Backbone as a chain_set.jsonl record, in Angstrom:
{"seq": "MAALILWLGYYAVLCAVKPFAPCRKCGGLGQVERFKKPRMCPRCHGKQLRLRVGRRAHNAWRRTHEAGNR", "coords": {"N": [[9.91, 22.997, -6.991], [9.261, 21.857, -9.428], [10.453, 19.391, -9.105], [8.853, 18.253, -7.136], [6.407, 17.999, -8.48], [7.159, 16.194, -10.487], [7.823, 13.987, -8.87], [5.299, 13.411, -7.707], [3.877, 12.707, -10.007], [5.333, 10.426, -10.796], [4.801, 8.782, -8.569], [2.029, 8.479, -8.783], [1.806, 7.036, -11.198], [3.214, 4.756, -10.414], [1.506, 3.775, -8.389], [-0.672, 3.092, -9.962], [0.332, 1.133, -11.685], [1.625, -0.742, -10.041], [0.037, -1.55, -7.444], [0.45, -2.721, -4.948], [2.796, -3.042, -2.266], [5.751, -4.268, -0.551], [5.23, -5.385, 2.806], [5.806, -3.18, 5.525], [6.433, -3.823, 8.141], [7.247, -6.553, 8.332], [8.93, -6.706, 6.21], [8.151, -7.931, 3.879], [8.206, -10.642, 4.272], [6.231, -11.981, 5.684], [6.332, -12.965, 8.192], [7.205, -12.27, 11.595], [9.6, -12.044, 14.219], [8.889, -12.92, 17.434], [9.432, -13.123, 20.806], [11.513, -14.861, 20.311], [10.477, -16.654, 18.483], [9.128, -17.467, 15.313], [6.378, -15.631, 14.135], [3.147, -14.964, 12.678], [2.869, -12.053, 10.713], [1.485, -9.203, 12.207], [0.537, -6.97, 10.864], [0.254, -7.4, 8.034], [-0.9, -9.871, 8.047], [0.373, -12.201, 7.17], [0.252, -12.064, 4.411], [2.184, -10.71, 3.064], [2.151, -8.384, 1.579], [1.126, -4.926, 1.16], [-1.356, -2.409, 0.642], [-0.632, 0.447, -1.227], [-0.431, 3.851, -0.023], [-1.247, 5.89, -1.768], [-2.787, 4.443, -3.599], [-4.793, 3.53, -1.926], [-6.035, 5.954, -1.284], [-6.915, 6.665, -3.85], [-8.759, 4.57, -4.372], [-10.676, 5.13, -2.383], [-11.557, 7.628, -3.277], [-12.693, 6.883, -5.746], [-14.8, 5.194, -4.881], [-16.402, 7.073, -3.512], [-17.015, 8.825, -5.607], [-18.42, 7.135, -7.382], [-20.581, 6.468, -5.743], [-21.844, 8.899, -5.589], [-22.767, 9.261, -8.159], [-24.84, 7.536, -8.687]], "CA": [[8.52, 22.781, -7.321], [9.214, 20.91, -10.546], [10.802, 18.071, -8.576], [7.675, 17.747, -6.43], [5.432, 17.599, -9.495], [7.678, 14.963, -11.094], [7.699, 12.9, -7.894], [3.888, 13.059, -7.607], [3.532, 11.988, -11.232], [5.943, 9.1, -10.702], [4.086, 8.0, -7.56], [0.709, 8.154, -9.331], [2.012, 5.952, -12.16], [3.598, 3.579, -9.64], [0.304, 3.257, -7.734], [-1.541, 2.509, -10.978], [0.959, -0.056, -12.256], [1.964, -1.697, -8.984], [-0.657, -1.001, -6.281], [0.877, -3.34, -3.698], [4.209, -2.932, -1.905], [6.065, -5.163, 0.564], [4.841, -4.941, 4.147], [6.896, -2.473, 6.189], [6.769, -4.436, 9.428], [7.97, -7.817, 8.157], [9.809, -6.609, 5.05], [7.664, -8.788, 2.805], [8.413, -12.057, 4.59], [4.998, -12.559, 6.211], [6.558, -13.4, 9.574], [8.068, -11.482, 12.466], [10.083, -12.849, 15.334], [8.458, -12.434, 18.739], [9.84, -14.043, 21.862], [12.43, -15.808, 19.662], [9.729, -17.606, 17.663], [8.494, -16.792, 14.17], [4.929, -15.474, 14.222], [2.56, -14.309, 11.52], [2.948, -10.598, 10.807], [0.181, -8.654, 12.589], [0.119, -5.895, 9.96], [-0.2, -7.918, 6.731], [-1.519, -11.176, 8.297], [1.068, -13.22, 6.402], [0.064, -11.9, 2.966], [3.464, -10.162, 2.623], [1.97, -7.162, 0.805], [0.218, -3.913, 1.677], [-1.833, -1.49, -0.375], [0.051, 1.739, -1.118], [-1.257, 4.951, 0.473], [-1.845, 6.561, -2.918], [-3.834, 3.588, -4.161], [-5.879, 3.535, -0.949], [-6.731, 7.228, -1.481], [-7.601, 6.574, -5.153], [-9.916, 3.689, -4.215], [-11.683, 5.849, -1.6], [-12.117, 8.65, -4.157], [-13.55, 6.213, -6.735], [-16.031, 4.762, -4.202], [-17.199, 8.265, -3.261], [-17.474, 9.32, -6.903], [-19.439, 6.217, -7.884], [-21.765, 6.567, -4.887], [-22.513, 10.158, -5.904], [-23.308, 9.216, -9.514], [-25.868, 6.504, -8.845]], "C": [[8.378, 21.76, -8.453], [9.533, 19.497, -10.065], [9.617, 17.442, -7.852], [6.624, 17.25, -7.42], [5.875, 16.312, -10.188], [7.524, 13.774, -10.155], [6.247, 12.453, -7.76], [3.409, 12.294, -8.843], [4.08, 10.573, -11.228], [5.172, 8.221, -9.723], [2.697, 7.598, -8.055], [0.808, 7.006, -10.335], [2.365, 4.662, -11.43], [2.39, 2.951, -8.962], [-0.643, 2.594, -8.735], [-0.982, 1.186, -11.496], [1.181, -1.142, -11.201], [1.334, -1.228, -7.674], [-0.214, -1.595, -4.939], [2.382, -3.21, -3.516], [4.492, -3.922, -0.782], [5.652, -4.556, 1.898], [6.044, -4.292, 4.83], [7.333, -3.15, 7.486], [7.624, -5.696, 9.259], [8.928, -7.787, 6.979], [9.406, -7.523, 3.909], [7.864, -10.272, 3.058], [7.151, -12.738, 5.102], [5.131, -13.025, 7.643], [7.443, -12.399, 10.3], [8.495, -12.376, 13.616], [9.648, -12.195, 16.641], [8.769, -13.507, 19.755], [10.652, -15.2, 21.293], [11.719, -16.914, 18.892], [9.115, -16.85, 16.483], [6.968, -16.8, 14.319], [4.436, -14.809, 12.94], [2.573, -12.798, 11.752], [1.569, -10.032, 11.163], [-0.336, -7.584, 11.635], [-0.443, -6.454, 8.657], [-0.876, -9.288, 6.86], [-0.93, -12.269, 7.413], [0.926, -13.096, 4.901], [1.282, -11.279, 2.301], [3.343, -8.853, 1.856], [1.024, -6.209, 1.521], [-0.206, -3.028, 0.519], [-1.161, -0.138, -0.164], [-0.931, 2.827, -0.691], [-1.958, 5.658, -0.684], [-2.961, 5.747, -3.541], [-5.037, 3.526, -3.229], [-6.709, 4.815, -1.102], [-7.511, 7.217, -2.801], [-8.851, 5.707, -5.046], [-11.033, 4.378, -3.438], [-12.356, 6.919, -2.464], [-13.065, 8.023, -5.166], [-14.87, 5.748, -6.102], [-16.961, 5.949, -3.964], [-17.789, 8.801, -4.559], [-18.592, 8.439, -7.466], [-20.716, 6.277, -7.055], [-22.545, 7.85, -5.187], [-23.167, 10.166, -7.268], [-24.404, 8.187, -9.708], [-27.233, 7.099, -9.049]], "O": [[7.487, 20.91, -8.431], [8.957, 18.524, -10.551], [9.402, 16.233, -7.943], [6.022, 16.196, -7.214], [5.052, 15.434, -10.448], [7.143, 12.684, -10.581], [5.976, 11.254, -7.705], [2.629, 11.348, -8.732], [3.386, 9.629, -11.606], [4.916, 7.051, -10.007], [2.239, 6.491, -7.774], [-0.024, 6.1, -10.318], [1.871, 3.593, -11.786], [2.255, 1.727, -8.955], [-1.34, 1.64, -8.391], [-1.729, 0.233, -11.719], [0.945, -2.323, -11.457], [2.003, -0.58, -6.869], [-0.489, -1.007, -3.893], [3.145, -3.26, -4.481], [3.558, -4.375, -0.119], [5.724, -3.341, 2.083], [7.165, -4.79, 4.73], [8.497, -3.048, 7.874], [8.613, -5.877, 9.968], [9.668, -8.748, 6.765], [10.233, -7.855, 3.06], [7.705, -11.079, 2.142], [7.013, -13.954, 4.968], [4.145, -13.439, 8.252], [8.313, -11.765, 9.703], [7.819, -13.352, 13.941], [10.001, -11.049, 16.917], [8.407, -14.669, 19.576], [10.515, -16.348, 21.715], [12.285, -17.985, 18.672], [8.639, -15.725, 16.64], [6.358, -17.834, 14.591], [5.205, -14.177, 12.215], [2.317, -12.33, 12.862], [0.586, -10.346, 10.492], [-1.538, -7.321, 11.605], [-1.51, -6.026, 8.217], [-1.379, -9.812, 5.866], [-1.648, -13.16, 6.959], [1.434, -13.948, 4.172], [1.395, -11.323, 1.076], [4.366, -8.261, 1.512], [0.23, -6.616, 2.369], [0.512, -2.912, -0.475], [-1.123, 0.366, 0.958], [-2.127, 2.731, -0.967], [-3.14, 5.988, -0.583], [-3.974, 6.303, -3.966], [-6.177, 3.475, -3.691], [-7.939, 4.769, -1.056], [-8.639, 7.706, -2.859], [-9.899, 6.073, -5.578], [-12.206, 4.235, -3.784], [-13.572, 7.101, -2.399], [-14.137, 8.572, -5.422], [-15.932, 5.89, -6.707], [-18.168, 5.849, -4.186], [-18.956, 9.19, -4.592], [-19.594, 8.948, -7.967], [-21.814, 6.152, -7.598], [-23.768, 7.879, -5.053], [-24.041, 10.994, -7.522], [-24.854, 7.995, -10.838], [-28.21, 6.365, -9.199]]}, "num_chains": 1, "name": "protein.A"}
């Protein structure tokens, strides 16, 4: 249980400090090979980064919280 709490704390800090991670499909290169030709990655659209799941959840929570406080 303590390990889970430590991991969640680490992940929360990681999402706050570094909200973007390398794309999982292209490995952060921005291109994938299809039919033996390099193509733009369909997941990240060549941006090479993706928003972490924890940061995506935090952003959704903040939008909901701000919409409720207007």
